C-alpha positions in Angstrom: -25.6 -6.6 2.1 -22.0 -5.1 1.9 -19.6 -7.2 -0.2 -16.0 -7.3 -0.4 -15.5 -8.7 -4.1 -18.1 -11.4 -4.1 -17.3 -12.0 -0.5 -20.7 -10.7 2.0 -19.1 -8.9 5.1 -20.9 -7.5 8.0 -24.5 -8.3 9.5 -24.7 -11.5 10.0 -22.1 -13.0 8.1 -19.1 -14.8 9.9 -16.1 -12.4 11.0 -14.4 -12.4 7.5 -10.5 -13.0 7.3 -8.0 -10.6 5.1 -4.4 -12.1 4.7 -1.7 -9.2 4.2 0.9 -10.0 1.3 3.6 -7.7 1.0 5.9 -7.1 -1.9 7.8 -4.5 -0.5 11.2 -4.9 0.6 10.6 -1.8 3.1 7.5 -3.5 5.0 8.1 -2.8 8.8 7.0 -6.7 9.4 9.9 -8.8 7.5 8.2 -12.0 7.5 5.3 -10.9 5.3 7.6 -10.0 2.2 7.2 -12.3 -0.4 9.4 -10.8 -3.9 10.1 -14.2 -5.7 7.6 -15.6 -7.9 8.0 -19.0 -5.3 7.5 -17.5 -2.2 4.2 -15.4 -3.2 2.5 -18.8 -5.1 3.2 -21.0 -1.4 1.9 -17.5 0.7 -1.1 -17.6 -1.3 -1.7 -21.5 -0.9 -1.0 -21.1 2.2 -3.4 -18.7 3.3 -6.1 -19.7 1.4 -5.7 -23.5 2.7 -5.6 -21.9 6.3 -8.8 -20.3 5.9 -8.3 -16.7 4.3 -11.4 -14.9 2.6 -9.4 -12.2 0.9 -5.7 -11.6 -0.2 -4.7 -8.1 0.1 -1.4 -7.1 -2.0 0.6 -4.4 -1.1 3.4 -2.9 -3.2 4.7 0.2 -1.1 4.6 0.5 2.8 2.8 3.5 4.0 4.4 3.1 7.8 4.0 6.5 9.3 7.6 6.0 10.9 9.6 4.5 7.9 10.8 6.7 4.6 9.3 4.2 2.0 8.3 6.4 -1.1 8.9 4.8 -4.5 7.2 5.3 -8.0 4.5 4.3 -9.1 5.7 2.4 -12.0 8.0 0.4 -8.7 4.6 -0.3 -6.7 3.0 -1.3 -10.0 5.6 -3.5 -10.9 6.0 -5.2 -7.8 2.1 -6.0 -7.0 1.3 -6.9 -10.9 3.8 -9.7 -10.0 1.6 -11.0 -7.3 -1.5 -10.1 -8.7 -1.2 -12.5 -11.6 0.3 -15.1 -9.4 -2.8 -14.8 -7.6 -4.9 -14.7 -10.3 -3.5 -18.1 -11.7 -3.7 -20.2 -8.3 -6.4 -19.2 -6.2 -10.2 -18.2 -6.2 -10.0 -15.7 -3.3 -11.2 -12.1 -4.2 -8.0 -9.7 -4.4 -7.7 -6.3 -2.7 -4.7 -4.0 -3.4 -3.8 -1.9 -1.0 -2.6 2.0 -2.7 -3.5 5.2 -2.1 -2.2 6.2 -5.7 -5.0 6.6 -8.7 -2.5 5.6 -11.4 -1.6 2.1 -9.6 -5.7 1.4 -8.7 -6.2 1.7 -12.3 -3.2 -0.5 -13.5 -4.6 -3.0 -10.7 -7.9 -2.9 -11.8 -7.6 -3.3 -15.0 -5.8 -6.5 -14.2 -9.5 -8.0 -12.7 -8.7 -7.2 -9.1 -12.1 -7.2 -7.0 -10.9 -4.7 -4.1 -8.9 -1.7 -3.6 -8.0 -0.4 0.0 -6.9 3.2 -0.1 -5.1 4.0 3.2 -6.6 7.6 2.8 -10.1 7.0 2.2 -10.0 8.5 -1.2 -8.5 11.9 0.3 -4.8 11.4 -1.0 -5.2 11.4 -4.3 -7.9 13.1 -6.3 -8.0 11.5 -9.7 -8.8 7.9 -7.3 -12.3 8.5 -6.9 -12.2 8.9 -10.8 -11.1 5.1 -11.0 -12.9 3.7 -8.2 -16.5 5.8 -10.6 -15.0 3.9 -13.5 -14.2 0.3 -12.7 -17.0 -0.2 -9.2 -14.5 -2.2 -7.2 -15.4 -3.0 -3.6 -13.3 -0.1 -1.7 -11.9 -0.4 1.7 -11.4 3.4 3.3 -9.7 4.5 6.0 -9.4 7.8 8.2 -7.2 10.1 7.2 -6.8 13.6 6.7 -3.8 15.6 5.3 -4.1 18.3 7.8 -3.4 18.2 11.9 -6.5 16.7 13.0 -7.7 17.3 16.9 -10.0 16.6 19.6 -11.6 13.5 21.0 -9.9 10.6 19.1 -13.3 8.7 18.9 -15.2 11.7 17.2 -12.2 12.2 15.0 -12.2 9.3 13.4 -16.0 9.2 12.9 -15.7 12.3 11.3 -12.9 11.5 9.0 -14.5 8.3 8.0 -17.5 10.2 7.6 -16.0 12.8 4.9 -14.7 9.8 2.8 -18.2 8.2 3.0 -19.5 11.8 1.3 -16.8 11.8 -1.2 -17.9 8.3 -2.0 -21.6 9.1 -2.3 -21.4 12.0 -4.0 -19.1 10.0 -6.9 -22.3 7.4 -6.8 -20.4 4.5 -5.5 -22.8 1.9 -4.2 -23.0 2.1 -0.3 -22.8 -1.9 -0.2 -19.6 -1.8 -1.6 -18.0 0.4 1.2 -16.0 -1.1 4.2 -14.7 1.4 6.7 -11.4 1.1 8.5 -10.3 3.3 11.7 -6.4 3.3 10.3 -4.4 1.8 13.3 -1.1 3.0 13.1 -1.6 5.9 10.7 -2.2 8.8 13.5 1.0 10.8 14.9 2.2 13.7 15.7 5.4 13.0 13.2 6.5 10.9 10.3 9.3 10.1 7.5 6.1 9.7 4.9 3.1 11.4 3.6 0.9 8.5 4.5 -0.4 9.4 8.0 -2.4 11.7 9.9 -0.8 14.3 12.1 -2.4 14.7 15.6 -1.4 16.5 18.7 -2.3 13.9 21.0 -0.3 10.2 21.6 -1.0 7.8 19.1 -1.0 5.1 21.6 -3.9 6.4 23.5 -5.5 7.3 20.4 -5.5 3.7 18.9 -7.0 2.6 22.1 -9.5 4.4 22.2 -10.5 3.6 18.8 -10.2 0.0 19.6 -12.1 0.4 22.3 -15.1 1.9 20.7 -15.3 0.5 17.0 -19.4 -0.4 17.1 -19.6 3.8 17.7 -17.7 4.3 15.0 -19.1 2.1 12.3 -21.9 4.1 10.6 -23.8 1.3 9.6 -20.9 0.0 7.6 -18.9 -2.8 8.5 -15.6 -2.4 9.7 -12.3 -3.9 9.2 -9.6 -3.7 11.9 -5.8 -4.0 10.7 -3.6 -4.3 14.3 -1.7 -7.3 13.6 2.4 -7.1 14.8 1.9 -3.0 14.9 3.2 -0.5 17.1 0.1 -0.3 19.3 1.2 -4.2 20.5 4.7 -3.4 20.9 3.9 -0.7 23.1 1.7 -2.8 25.3 4.0 -5.7 25.6 7.0 -3.2 25.3 8.3 -5.6 22.6 10.1 -3.5 19.3 10.9 -6.5 17.4 7.3 -7.2 15.2 8.1 -10.7 15.2 7.6 -10.7 18.4 4.1 -9.7 19.1 2.1 -12.6 17.7 0.0 -13.1 20.8 -0.7 -9.8 21.6 -1.9 -9.1 17.9 -4.3 -12.4 18.3 -5.3 -11.4 21.5 -6.4 -7.5 20.0 -7.9 -9.3 17.1 -10.2 -11.1 19.6 -11.3 -8.0 21.4 -11.7 -6.0 18.4 -14.3 -9.0 17.0 -15.8 -8.4 20.6 -16.1 -4.9 20.3 -17.7 -5.1 16.4 -14.9 -6.0 14.0 -16.3 -7.5 10.8 -13.1 -8.0 9.0 -9.7 -9.1 10.3 -6.5 -7.8 7.9 -3.6 -10.0 9.4 -0.4 -11.6 8.6 -1.4 -14.6 10.6 -3.9 -16.6 8.8 -4.0 -19.6 11.0 -3.8 -18.3 14.3 -6.2 -15.6 13.6 -8.7 -17.8 12.1 -8.7 -19.9 15.1 -9.0 -17.4 17.6 -11.7 -15.2 15.7 -14.0 -18.5 15.5 -14.0 -19.4 18.8 -14.4 -15.3 20.0 -17.6 -15.6 17.4 -18.6 -18.8 18.8 -18.4 -17.4 22.2 -20.0 -14.1 22.1 -23.0 -15.7 20.0 -21.8 -13.3 17.6 -22.8 -15.7 14.5 -25.2 -18.0 16.2 -24.8 -20.1 13.0 -21.2 -20.7 13.4 
């Protein structure tokens, strides 16, 4: 059975909820940004009470259309504060959203349970060494530094397979790996480094992936992170991410019906309710 931290995911387990906590002022969804000790503490307590299974802490936005690069020191300073607060007030497994090895190493030394690498171990060559040394659970996203072309579903499967090959070659336990098809990270151009270049339209790519989750999973649990993202804004024609709540919930429900095992979201309470109903009505988890 696959586990993220100490929580079983995939298979007959309930669909899990990962709450997003951003400590980065440049993040695209401003309501998710928490910087003061009190706001971080309140948010973690609220997410736990609303039914989150994990907290995902990010210190640097990786949205392709934003200029967000900061130093590794600044990234870790941001997340370390939130990690320590979370450890003092909550028992939830902590995930750190970073693709930089030095940041991951410092977080792992603090005792975090999960590394969420949006590059799938491909951006920083030293990342695999950190994962091998500390053996956390990992979330591997579809990513490539080079231009990717062809069928978007096939390309996504291939990129995830490459990350799985890296993990296997370095003896990472298969039962600690979750995959993420990286909704929102495939673009023709961008201002940052943390996206995959494609010739095709990003919107069509994201729709195709969300419609074909089961075929992309490759026997690993699949996490979907679509909350308030551009694909929702495009469908609804709503530019402000704060106006995308109901669209996000709808996309998360469809993702569950299409095979998602974990939903990463800014909206824990609403997503939890929607996922429970979707799981019950679809008979996905008969024990619910």
